C-alpha positions in Angstrom: -14.7 42.7 -138.0 -14.8 38.9 -138.0 -12.8 36.5 -135.9 -12.6 32.8 -137.1 -11.2 29.6 -135.7 -14.1 29.2 -132.9 -15.4 25.9 -134.4 -15.5 23.0 -132.1 -15.3 25.4 -129.1 -17.7 25.2 -126.5 -20.2 28.1 -127.4 -21.0 29.0 -123.7 -17.6 30.3 -123.2 -18.5 33.4 -125.3 -21.8 33.9 -123.5 -20.3 37.0 -121.5 -19.1 38.5 -124.7 -22.4 37.8 -127.0 -24.4 39.6 -124.0 -22.4 42.8 -125.2 -22.9 43.0 -128.6 -20.9 40.2 -130.3 -22.6 38.0 -132.9 -22.0 34.4 -133.5 -22.0 32.4 -136.6 -20.7 29.0 -138.0 -17.1 29.2 -136.4 -16.9 32.8 -136.3 -17.7 35.9 -134.1 -18.7 39.4 -135.5 -17.1 42.1 -133.4 -18.7 45.7 -133.7 -16.0 48.2 -134.6 -16.7 50.2 -131.5 -16.6 47.2 -129.1 -14.7 48.0 -125.9 -11.0 47.5 -126.2 -10.5 45.8 -122.9 -13.4 43.3 -123.4 -11.9 42.7 -127.0 -8.6 41.7 -125.5 -10.4 39.3 -123.1 -12.2 37.8 -126.1 -9.1 37.4 -128.0 -7.4 35.6 -125.1 -10.3 33.3 -124.9 -10.4 32.5 -128.5 -6.6 31.6 -128.3 -7.2 29.6 -124.9 -9.8 27.6 -126.5 -7.8 26.9 -129.8 -4.9 25.7 -127.6 -7.1 23.5 -125.7 -9.1 22.2 -128.7 -5.6 21.0 -130.2 -4.3 19.4 -127.0 -1.6 22.1 -126.5 -0.5 23.8 -123.1 -0.9 27.5 -123.2 1.6 28.0 -120.4 
């Protein structure tokens, strides 16, 4: 499964996920279908937070 919208984000924020089977490409992440659900939720939260920050928006 692909997640997009990661261009312009500091790639080091994804390091913990890359160590657990996530792949990375130009502005995208490749997530295996059998990826742990709890970790996937954490990954989505990081992607959303980073996009808010990148656009100068406050997440709270």
